[in-house]
N, C-alpha and C positions, 0 to 999 in steps of 0.2 A: 575762419574770420568771424568777428563779431559785427553783425549787420543791423543797422537801425533803418526801418522803413517808416518814415515820418508821414503823418497825415494819410494813413491807409487803413480803412475800415474793412476793405474787401478781403485782405489776406492773400491776394494773388501773387504779389511780388515777394512778400515774406515767405510764402510756401515754396516759391521757385528756388529761393536761396536755401531754405531748410532741406529740401529734397537733395541738394548737392552737399549736404553735410555741414553747412554753416550754422552758427548760433544766431538766428535771425529773430528779431522782435519787431512787431508793428506797434505804432502808437497813434492813437486818434482820440478825439473827443467822443466818438461813437463806438459802440461795441463792435467786435469783429463779426464778419459774416461767415468765416471759415474757422473752425476750431484750430487753435494754435497759440503760440506765445504772443500775447497781445496785452498792452497796457492801455487802459482807457483813461486818458488824461492829457495834460499839457506836454507836448513834445519838448518844449524849451526847458522844462523842469527836469525831464528825463536826461537831456543832454548835460545838464549841470551835475547830475548825480552819477552818471556812468560814462565809461570810455568806450568808443566804438572805432572800428577800423574803416567802416564804410557806411555812408548814409545815402539812401535813395529817398528823396523828398518829393511829395506831391501836394504842395500848398494849394488851398482852395483858390479857384480861378475866377469866381464870380465878380470880383472887383478889378480884375487884371486883364482878362481875355478881351481881345479886340472885337470879338463877336458881340460884345455888349457895349460897343463904343457909344451908342446913342445915349447911354446913361452916365457916361464919364463925367460930364459937367456936374451933375448932381452928386456923384460919388466923390469927386474932388472937393466940392463945396462942404460936404459934411464929414470929410476926413476918412471915409471908408477905404478909398484907394491908397491913401498915404499909409494907413495902418497895415494894409495888405502888403505893400511894398516893404515896409519896415520888417514885417514878419519874414518875407522872402530873404531880405538882407541878413537877418539874424540866422536863418538856416544856412545861407551861403558862408557866413563867417564862423560857423560852429567849429570848435577845435577837433575836427575829425579829418584825417589825412586825405580821404577820398570821398567826394560828394558828387552826386548827380541829382540835380533838381529838374523836375519835368513840369511843363505847363504848356497849354496851347499858345498860339501866337498871341503875344501879350505886351503890355507896357513895361514888363521887366526889361525887355531889350532897349527900350527908350530911356528908362530912368536908372537902371542898375548897370547892365551890360548886355551886349548881344549874346544870343544863344550860341553855343559852340557848334550845334548841328540841329537839324530838324529831321524827324523820322516819321514814317507813315506805317500803318498796320500792314499794308500790302508788301512791305519790305520784309515782313516776318511771318508770312503765311496766311494773312487775313485779307480777303479781297475787298477791303474798304479803305476809305480815306478818313484820316483824323490827324492833321498836321500837328505834331507835338515837338516843342523845343526842348533841348537838353542843355542845361548850364552845368559845365563839368569842372571839377577840381581834382587833380591827381588821377584822372581816368582818361583812357583813350576814347576816341569816337566809337560809338556802337556800330558794328558792322552788320549789314543786312544778312539774314540767315536763310530766307526762303522767299524770293520775289515771286509773287503770283499775279495772275491776271485779275481784272476787276477793280473798279474804282468807284464803288458805291458809297454814297454819303449817308450811310446808315445812322450814324450818331447825330448828325445835323438834322436828319429828317424824322427823328423820334417825335411821336405825338405827345401832347400834354398828358402828364400823369403826376401823382404826388411824388413818385420816386424818379422822375426824369433826370434830375440833377445827379442822383447817385448812379443811374445807369449810364449816363454820359461820361462820368468821371472814371469809370473802371479801366484799369490797364489791361490791354489785350494780352492773352496768355503767351503768344509768340514773342512779344516784346519783353515780358517779364522773364521768360526763359533765356532770351538772349542776354539780358542784363546779368542774370545769375551765372550763365556759362562764361561770358566774356569778362565781366567785372569781378566775379567771384575768385578769379585767379590773378587779379591785378595786385601789384605790390607798390603802387605809386608810379605816377607818370607825369612827366614835365609838360605842362600846358604850353610852355614856350615852343615845343616842337609842333604844336598845332597852329599857333598864331602867326 
């Protein structure tokens, strides 16, 4: 399968798909942290130029996540939140048959549509919490692979640092592996069966 991992600098999801034999490429404005097939640039331009079977999208959440709700009035007034929502909609509307867009609990559910499901790292082998929404097109719900004890809020409790935003946004390896294992074999799925 030809897989696009949008807005991913870490390479974690891209490499999970590559290890399973897929032609996976990540696209981000930042350089990749893990050597592999990566395009540093605008993902919307890449979507216009190439065809993909599956896209896993990780749009930036700083103007969308409800954890920053105290700044929403300011972000609405200057248009940052609207531009972020428009970018999300463009990703969801991409001419790609299977799409998974992930984001924390956010205004995407209010202004675009509700998430199809929420997952937690502890459902995939990591004893931590980080509630993450999945907006799906043509894909089944992601099934837990390794439910473990522990409900530590490691991501939320990270101390201040210049790279805090990057560290908080990385996908957990167990979730990336589940995506590659379960969605790497998908051939299109009717969301009508989920709703």
